[in-house]
C-alpha positions, 0 to 999 in steps of 0.5 A: 481538490477544490474543483472536484470536491462535491458538497451536500448542503442539507438545510430546511431553510432555502436562504441557507441552502442558496447562500451556501450554494453561491459561496461554495460554487464560486470557490469551485466546489460542486454543490448539491442541496437537500431540504431535509435529512431523508432527501439527503440520504436519498442523494447519498444513495445515488452518488458519491460525495466528499463533504456534508453540511448538515443542519441540526433542526429539520422536519422529517428527519433531524440532523442528529438522525442523519449523522447517526446513519451516515456515520455507519454507512458513509464513515469516510465523509466529513460531516460539518454541523450547521447550528444556531447559537442555541444548539452549540452544545448539541453540535459539540455532542455531534462531534463526539459522535463523529462530526468533523466540525460545526459552524454557527448561523449566521456564517462568517464567510472566512471561517466558513470557507476555512472549515470547508477547506480543512474538510476537503483536505482531510477527505483528499488525504484519506482518499490518497492514503486509501489509494496508496494502500490499495496500490501496495496491496496490488503490488504485494499480490503481483510480487508474491505471484511473481515470486511464486512463478520464479520459485516454480521455475527454479524448483524444476530446473535441472541445474542447481541454483543458490542465491546468497545475501550480504551475510553469505547466507543462502536465501534461496536454493532448489532441489537440484542443488541439494541433489548435486550436493548429496544433501538429503535433509531439509535446509531452511532458508536463510541458512549458513553457506557451510550448511550446503557448500563445503568447497572452500574455493567456491566460498572464497569466490563468493566472498570476493564477489560480495567484496566487489573484487569482480565486475558486476557484469562478470561471472566466475566459473570454477570446478568443484567436486562432490564425492565422485562428481565433478561440478561446474559452478558459475557465480555472479553478483546479485544487484540491488535497485541502486546497482549495489551488490546485495549477494550472489547467484550461483548455478551448478551443473554436473559435468562428470560425464563431459570430464570423463 
């Protein structure tokens, strides 16, 4: 992180700017300097930065004014106040307004680098958290898109499809299944298996599959009847990420004409 972090040093004293440049660049940081608040804002508008070292007392625009603007425009960038012993109270007030920390002149190098390191780590963690959040949002979008496609395909299939969970509740079914089962009312998922299937032999088969009594690669085919129709039900286990059985999948087709 240190080699990539970009730090803006804003101070009207050249000796402070040069000193910060030497110390920080020697530790692998990329350092940019500005002699006043307005110059700092101009730089911020042109390129992304990771940390701002900001002097309080400067001509043209004070550090407090810069902090107020950066707090609104660049709230994710840690701002470390540079202050003299006479303005420590002001620096503390700046922290209440959003500054990350403050350091006093003359700098103690070890303390100075410690504060910079903590700010860099904070910035790095926040960037990783945002990246993780964006990836999650993208993954959820992709997952929802894939689920929508899958639902469309299943809904237009001629055969009935039924998926159950570990509690033997129906969590997914299509219109063809309801048509084959001759059920006209809407059934909301999840629903008890008995609200759709009333064939005890099929329910027992699904229970055996969930109890692991059949191979995970094995499907079980059986015939069931619904009024005058003869249906073939092919059932198999639904596997989770660790290849454990999390439910069942059943495809049902009408074989009445074939049987006749």
